N, C-alpha and C positions, 0 to 999 in steps of 0.2 A: 391708929392706922390699921387698916384691914389688909392682910397679905393676899395678893392675887397672883395667880400663875401667869396671866397675861394682861396687858393693858386693856382696860374697858374703853369702849367708844360707842357713840351713837350710830345707828344705821337707819338711814331714811330711805323711803321708797315713795316717789312722787307719781301720782296718777292724776290725770286731767279728766274731769267729768263735765258732761252736759246733762242731758236727761239720764244718760248711762255713761259708764266709763268708756272713754274713747281713745285714750293714749296713756301709756305708762312704760315701765321698763321692758316689758315683753315685746311690745310693738316697736320700741326703739331698737332693741337688740335685733329683731327681725329685719328692720330697715337697714341697719348696719351690715347685716348679712347679705342683703340684696346688693348693697354697694360693693361688697367684697366679691361675691360670687356671680353677680350680674344675672341672677335669677331667683325667683321666690322658692323654687324647688331646691336649689342649692343651699339657700339660706336655711330653709326648713330642715334639710338633711343635716347640716352642720350643727343645728340645735337639737337634733334627735327628735324632731317633731314631724308628724305626718303632714304632707303637702296640703291635704284637705283642711287640716286645722289652721295652717298658716294662711291659706286662702280665706277661710272664714274670719280669722282675726283681722286680716287686712281689710276685707270688705266691710266688716262691722265698724272698724275705725274710720274708713272712708265715709260711710253712711252717717256716722255720728259727727264727724268733723265737717262734712259738707264739701269736701274736695278730694280728688284722687291723690293717692300716695305713690302709686306706681304707674309707669308707662310700660305696658306689656306688649311684647312682640311674639306672636304665635310662631310655631315652628315652620319650617320650610327649608329652602336650600341652605341657609346659614344657621338654621336652628332657631329656637325661640330665646326669650330672655326677658329681663325686666330691668328698669332703671328707676330711680327716684324722680318724682316730679319736682319742679322748683319749689312748690309749696311744701312738699315733704322735706326737702333739704333745709328749708327755712325753719320748719317746725322742729326738726331734729336738732339743729344748731341752737335754737331758742331753748328747747328742753334741756339740752346738755349744759348750756350756760346757766340756766335757772337752777338746775340740780347742783351744779358746782358752787353757786353762791349760797344755796341752802346748806350744803355740807360744811362750808367754811363757817357760816353763822352757827350751825349746830355744834361744830367742834369747839368753837370759842365759848359758847354758852355752857356746854357740857363741862369743859375745863373749869370754868368759873364756879359752876354749881356743884360739881362732883369731885373737886380736887381732893377732898378728904379720902376718896377711894383710891386715888393715885399716889398717896404718900404725902400730899400737901397738908395744909392746916388741919 
């Protein structure tokens, strides 16, 4: 048995590609931020990201996916903001579910194949 200070675990990162990368953990986090802050600017700020970078990431994802992720409202009397489109909500839910299933599978396979590192056989 190998002595370890902390339990080892697999870490997965799922990215969806077409011709180019179009969706992954960064875009998902940005969309969750838009849900929380009701604006792309607020989401970017919470992530410590420049608004221009958040805008570019979102536009690139939309172009590669072929549908809009955000409904944008420009400023005015009530200020601007953003919300997820129904397609973005569906994509985010599917992505989260897919990642959860992959993590569960990876954890089980890791346990089976690497149990000797965790004090098993």
